[in-house]
C-alpha positions as CSV (number, residue, x, y, z in Angstrom):
1,X,129.5,6.2,175.8
2,X,133.4,6.7,176.5
3,X,134.9,9.7,174.7
4,X,137.2,9.2,172.0
5,X,140.3,10.9,171.2
6,X,142.7,11.0,168.2
7,X,144.8,13.8,166.7
8,X,146.9,16.4,168.7
9,X,148.3,14.0,171.4
10,X,151.3,16.3,172.6
11,X,149.5,19.6,172.8
12,X,150.5,21.4,175.8
13,X,148.3,23.6,177.9
14,X,149.3,27.1,177.4
15,X,146.6,28.9,179.3
16,X,143.3,29.0,180.7
17,X,141.6,32.1,181.7
18,X,138.6,30.4,183.8
19,X,140.7,30.4,186.7
20,X,142.1,33.5,188.7
21,X,145.7,31.9,188.3
22,X,146.9,32.1,184.6
23,X,148.8,28.7,183.9
24,X,151.5,29.2,181.4
25,X,153.8,26.6,180.5
26,X,157.5,27.2,179.3
27,X,158.6,23.5,179.6
28,X,161.0,21.9,177.2
29,X,159.1,18.8,175.7
30,X,159.6,15.9,173.4
31,X,157.4,13.1,172.2
32,X,158.2,9.4,171.9
33,X,159.0,8.9,168.3
34,X,162.5,9.5,167.4
35,X,163.1,12.2,164.3
36,X,166.3,13.6,163.0
37,X,166.5,16.9,161.4
38,X,169.4,17.9,159.0
39,X,170.3,21.3,157.7
40,X,173.0,23.7,156.7
41,X,173.8,25.9,160.0
42,X,173.6,29.5,160.0
43,X,177.1,30.4,159.0
44,X,176.2,29.0,155.5
45,X,172.6,29.9,155.4
46,X,171.9,33.1,157.4
47,X,168.0,32.5,157.6
48,X,167.8,28.8,158.5
49,X,166.2,29.8,161.9
50,X,163.2,31.1,160.1
51,X,162.7,27.4,158.8
52,X,164.0,25.7,161.7
53,X,162.2,27.5,164.6
54,X,158.7,26.8,163.6
55,X,159.4,23.1,163.0
56,X,161.1,22.9,166.3
57,X,157.7,24.1,167.7
58,X,155.7,21.6,165.9
59,X,157.5,18.4,166.1
60,X,157.0,17.6,169.9
61,X,153.5,18.5,169.5
62,X,153.2,15.9,167.0
63,X,154.6,13.5,169.3
64,X,158.3,13.4,167.9
65,X,161.6,13.3,169.8
66,X,163.5,15.5,167.5
67,X,167.5,15.6,167.1
68,X,168.5,18.8,165.3
69,X,172.0,17.7,164.0
70,X,173.7,21.1,163.7
71,X,173.0,21.5,167.4
72,X,174.6,18.0,168.2
73,X,177.6,17.6,165.6
74,X,180.1,19.5,167.8
75,X,179.5,17.1,170.8
76,X,179.2,13.9,168.7
77,X,182.6,11.8,168.7
78,X,183.1,9.6,165.4
79,X,180.2,11.4,163.8
80,X,179.6,9.2,160.9
81,X,179.0,6.2,162.9
82,X,177.0,8.2,165.4
83,X,174.8,9.4,162.2
84,X,174.3,6.1,161.0
85,X,173.0,4.9,164.4
86,X,170.8,7.9,164.6
87,X,169.4,7.3,161.1
88,X,168.8,3.7,161.9
89,X,166.8,4.4,165.0
90,X,164.6,7.4,163.8
91,X,160.9,6.9,162.2
92,X,161.2,10.3,160.3
93,X,164.1,12.2,158.7
94,X,163.6,15.9,157.9
95,X,166.0,17.5,155.5
96,X,166.4,20.9,154.6
97,X,168.4,21.3,151.2
98,X,169.0,25.1,151.6
99,X,172.7,25.8,150.9
100,X,173.0,22.3,149.2
101,X,175.8,21.2,151.6
102,X,177.6,18.2,150.8
103,X,177.0,16.7,154.2
104,X,173.5,17.1,153.9
105,X,173.3,15.5,150.7
106,X,175.2,12.5,152.3
107,X,172.8,12.3,155.1
108,X,169.8,12.5,153.0
109,X,171.3,9.7,151.0
110,X,171.8,7.5,154.2
111,X,168.2,8.3,155.1
112,X,167.0,7.3,151.7
113,X,169.2,4.1,151.7
114,X,167.6,3.0,154.9
115,X,164.2,3.5,153.4
116,X,163.2,5.9,156.1
117,X,159.9,8.3,155.8
118,X,161.7,11.5,154.6
119,X,160.5,14.9,154.4
120,X,162.6,17.2,152.3
121,X,162.3,21.1,152.3
122,X,163.6,23.9,150.2
123,X,163.1,27.5,150.5
124,X,161.5,29.1,147.5
125,X,164.5,31.3,147.0
126,X,167.0,28.8,148.1
127,X,170.8,29.2,146.7
128,X,173.7,26.9,146.6
129,X,176.3,28.2,149.1
130,X,179.1,28.0,146.6
131,X,181.7,30.1,149.0
132,X,181.2,27.7,151.9
133,X,182.8,24.8,149.6
134,X,185.9,26.2,150.2
135,X,187.8,26.4,153.4
136,X,188.7,30.1,152.9
137,X,189.3,32.6,150.2
138,X,192.8,31.5,149.8
139,X,191.7,27.9,149.2
140,X,189.8,29.1,146.1
141,X,192.5,30.5,144.3
142,X,190.7,33.7,143.9
143,X,191.4,37.3,144.9
144,X,189.3,38.5,147.7
145,X,187.0,40.8,145.6
146,X,186.2,37.9,143.1
147,X,185.5,35.3,145.8
148,X,183.0,37.7,147.1
149,X,181.4,38.3,144.1
150,X,180.9,34.4,143.3
151,X,177.5,34.0,142.3
152,X,175.3,31.4,144.3
153,X,172.8,29.8,141.9
154,X,169.3,29.3,142.7
155,X,168.4,25.7,144.0
156,X,165.2,25.6,142.2
157,X,166.4,23.1,139.5
158,X,166.9,20.4,142.3
159,X,163.2,20.1,142.9
160,X,162.6,19.0,139.5
161,X,165.9,16.8,139.5
162,X,164.5,15.0,142.7
163,X,160.9,14.6,141.1
164,X,162.4,12.6,138.4
165,X,164.3,10.4,140.9
166,X,161.1,9.9,142.9
167,X,162.4,12.0,146.0
168,X,159.6,15.0,146.1
169,X,160.8,18.3,147.5
170,X,158.3,20.3,149.6
171,X,158.8,24.1,149.1
172,X,158.5,26.7,151.8
173,X,158.9,30.5,152.2
174,X,161.3,31.5,155.2
175,X,159.3,34.8,155.0
176,X,155.6,33.2,155.3
177,X,153.3,34.2,157.9
178,X,151.9,32.0,160.5
179,X,148.7,31.3,158.2
180,X,150.3,31.3,154.9
181,X,150.2,27.6,153.2
182,X,153.9,27.9,152.7
183,X,154.8,28.5,156.3
184,X,157.4,25.7,157.1
185,X,155.3,24.3,160.0
186,X,152.2,24.1,157.9
187,X,154.1,22.2,155.2
188,X,156.0,19.9,157.5
189,X,152.6,19.1,159.2
190,X,150.8,18.3,155.8
191,X,153.8,16.1,155.0
192,X,153.6,14.3,158.4
193,X,149.9,13.5,157.7
194,X,150.7,11.9,154.3
195,X,153.6,9.6,155.9
196,X,151.7,8.9,158.8
197,X,151.2,5.2,158.0
198,X,154.5,4.6,157.3
199,X,155.9,6.5,160.4
200,X,153.7,4.3,162.7
201,X,154.8,1.2,161.2
202,X,158.5,2.0,161.5
203,X,157.9,3.2,165.1
204,X,156.1,0.2,166.1
205,X,158.9,-1.9,164.7
206,X,161.6,-0.2,166.4
207,X,159.5,-0.3,169.8
208,X,159.2,-4.2,169.6
209,X,163.0,-4.6,169.0
210,X,163.9,-6.1,172.5
211,X,161.1,-8.8,172.1
212,X,162.2,-9.9,168.7
213,X,163.8,-13.1,170.1
214,X,160.8,-14.7,171.8
215,X,158.7,-17.2,170.1
216,X,156.7,-16.3,167.1
217,X,153.2,-16.9,168.8
218,X,153.9,-14.5,171.6
219,X,155.7,-12.0,169.3
220,X,152.8,-11.6,166.9
221,X,150.3,-11.0,170.1
222,X,153.0,-8.4,171.4
223,X,153.1,-6.8,167.7
224,X,149.3,-6.4,167.6
225,X,148.7,-4.8,170.9
226,X,151.8,-2.5,170.3
227,X,150.5,-1.5,166.7
228,X,147.1,-0.5,168.3
229,X,149.0,1.7,170.8
230,X,151.2,3.2,168.2
231,X,148.1,4.1,166.0
232,X,146.5,5.9,168.8
233,X,149.6,7.5,169.7
234,X,150.2,8.6,166.2
235,X,146.5,9.9,165.7
236,X,145.4,7.3,163.3
237,X,143.0,5.7,165.7
238,X,140.6,7.2,168.2
239,X,141.0,5.9,171.7
240,X,139.1,6.1,175.2
241,X,140.4,5.5,178.9
242,X,138.9,1.9,178.5
243,X,141.1,1.3,175.5
244,X,144.2,2.3,177.4
245,X,143.2,0.2,180.3
246,X,142.2,-2.9,178.1
247,X,145.7,-2.5,176.4
248,X,147.7,-2.4,179.6
249,X,145.7,-5.7,181.0
250,X,146.6,-7.3,177.5
251,X,150.2,-6.4,177.8
252,X,150.4,-7.6,181.5
253,X,148.9,-11.1,180.6
254,X,151.3,-11.2,177.6
255,X,154.2,-10.5,180.0
256,X,153.3,-13.2,182.6
257,X,152.8,-15.8,179.7
258,X,156.0,-14.9,177.6
259,X,158.0,-14.1,180.7
260,X,159.4,-11.0,178.9
261,X,158.9,-7.4,179.8
262,X,157.4,-4.9,177.2
263,X,160.0,-2.3,176.3
264,X,160.1,0.9,178.2
265,X,159.0,2.7,174.7
266,X,155.5,1.2,174.8
267,X,155.0,2.1,178.4
268,X,156.0,5.5,177.9
269,X,153.7,5.9,174.9
270,X,150.8,4.6,177.1
271,X,151.6,7.3,179.9
272,X,151.6,9.7,176.9
273,X,148.1,8.8,175.9
274,X,146.9,9.4,179.4
275,X,148.3,12.6,179.4
276,X,146.6,13.5,176.2
277,X,143.2,12.9,177.6
278,X,143.9,15.9,180.0
279,X,143.6,18.3,177.1
280,X,140.3,17.1,176.1
281,X,138.9,17.2,179.7
282,X,137.0,20.2,181.0
283,X,139.1,22.4,183.7
284,X,136.6,21.9,186.3
285,X,136.8,18.1,186.2
286,X,139.6,17.9,188.6
287,X,139.4,14.4,189.9
288,X,139.6,13.1,186.3
289,X,142.5,15.4,185.5
290,X,144.4,14.2,188.6
291,X,143.5,10.7,187.7
292,X,145.1,10.8,184.3
293,X,148.4,12.5,185.4
294,X,148.8,10.1,188.3
295,X,148.1,7.1,186.2
296,X,150.9,8.5,183.7
297,X,153.2,9.2,186.6
298,X,152.8,5.7,188.2
299,X,153.7,4.3,184.7
300,X,157.0,6.3,184.3
301,X,157.7,5.4,187.8
302,X,157.3,1.7,186.8
303,X,159.8,2.1,184.1
304,X,162.3,3.2,186.6
305,X,162.1,-0.4,188.4
306,X,163.1,-2.5,185.3
307,X,164.9,-0.2,182.7
308,X,168.6,-0.7,182.9
309,X,169.7,2.0,180.5
310,X,170.4,5.1,182.8
311,X,169.7,7.6,180.0
312,X,166.2,6.1,179.4
313,X,165.7,6.2,183.3
314,X,166.6,9.9,183.1
315,X,164.3,10.6,180.6
316,X,161.4,9.0,182.5
317,X,162.5,11.4,185.6
318,X,162.3,14.2,183.3
319,X,158.5,13.0,182.2
320,X,157.7,12.5,185.8
321,X,158.7,16.2,186.5
322,X,156.9,17.3,183.6
323,X,153.8,15.5,184.8
324,X,154.0,17.1,188.4
325,X,154.6,20.6,187.0
326,X,151.5,20.2,184.7
327,X,149.4,18.8,187.6
328,X,150.7,21.9,189.9
329,X,148.5,24.2,187.3
330,X,145.3,22.5,188.6
331,X,146.0,21.8,192.4
332,X,148.5,21.4,195.1
333,X,150.9,23.8,193.3
334,X,153.5,23.7,196.1
335,X,153.7,20.2,196.6
336,X,153.5,19.1,193.1
337,X,156.3,21.6,192.1
338,X,158.4,20.1,194.9
339,X,157.9,16.8,193.2
340,X,158.9,18.2,189.7
341,X,162.0,19.8,191.2
342,X,163.3,16.4,192.9
343,X,162.5,14.4,189.6
344,X,164.5,17.1,187.3
345,X,167.3,17.0,189.8
346,X,167.4,13.1,189.7
347,X,167.4,13.3,185.8
348,X,170.6,16.0,185.9
349,X,172.6,13.2,187.7
350,X,172.7,11.5,184.4
351,X,172.2,14.3,182.1
352,X,175.6,15.9,182.1
353,X,176.4,19.0,180.1
354,X,179.2,17.1,178.3
355,X,177.5,13.8,177.7
356,X,173.8,14.9,177.1
357,X,174.0,18.6,176.0
358,X,170.4,18.8,174.5
359,X,168.9,16.7,177.6
360,X,170.8,18.8,180.0
361,X,169.7,22.0,178.4
362,X,166.1,21.0,178.4
363,X,165.9,19.6,181.8
364,X,167.8,22.6,183.2
365,X,165.1,24.7,181.4
366,X,162.3,22.8,183.0
367,X,163.9,23.0,186.4
368,X,164.2,26.8,186.2
C-alpha cells in the first residue's frame, strides 16, 4: 500500500544524528501560496519583532510565500496601487493591529473588501500609538514635556468592536514562551487551520487565472485536477507518489487536448509535493530520497523552458538551488553544492538588490 502524507509539507530537514555529518539548514525558504503581513514598524511599536519573528518562521513551513510590508514599503513605488495588486493576488492576509496605525487599518479594509481570508492579531497589552499620529512634537501644538506624557490608550476595546462587526481579533502575548497557547505562531497556526478551506479555494482560483479563457469543458477539468493538487499541498488531502504521478499524467493529457500549458504555479506545487515526501522517508532510503529531489528539480527545470516571466524563472532557479543543496546533505555533497551555487547565481541575474530586495537577500543568504 502506498504511503499517504498530509500536513507539514514545507517542513525543512534541520538535523539527523544517524550520520557522522550533521546536516543543518540555514536556507531562506518560501512556499507557493502568496500571503501578506501588515503591521506597524518598530518605530511605533517597539516590541513588534516579538510577534513578527515567530510568524516569519511559521509561514514558509505552512506553504506560504509571505510579503512583510514594512520590509517592502520603502522600495515600492506608487505604494497604493502596489498594495492593491498584492492584496488581489494573495490568498491570506495577516494584520497586526498593535499601534492602530491608520495605514494598517486602511490595508485591513482593502483585504476585507476583497473578501480575503484574514487573520487579525493584537497583543494582549497593545496600545494606540498616539504620538505617532503626529509628524513631530511641534505638529501637536504641545510642549515637549506634555507631548511625552500623552497617554496611549489600551487597544483592548477594538477586539469587542471588531467582534460586533463580524471581524474576530485573535489575542497574542508578545512575551509568551514557545509552548504557551498565546504564542504568536501558535495562534496563527490555529487560525490558518480554521481558514484552510477558504485559503485553498482562493489559491486554486488564483493558480488557474491563465487558463480562464479556454473552453468551459476543459476549464472544468483543469479546475478539478488543480483543486486536488491544492488540497494535497494545503494538507487537506493525503497523497502518495502514485497520486502525484496520476495528477501529472492527467495534466499532460489535458494540455495536449486543450492546447494550453498549465500555469507555472501548479507545476511548482507538484514539485513541492515531491520534496515534502522526503521528510517522511527514512534517512537510509537514499535512492527514494534522491528520486524525489530529482523529480522535483526536473519539474522546476521544465518550467524554465515555457515560463516567460523572468521573475518567476528566477524563483524557479532558487528552488532548483534549494533542491540541490538539500540533496547534498544526503549524497554527492560537492557536486550538488556546485549545482546549487550555479542555480543561485542564475537567479541573481534577475534578483537585483534594487528591484527585488527581499528575493535578492534570500538568494544571497542561500548562496552564502
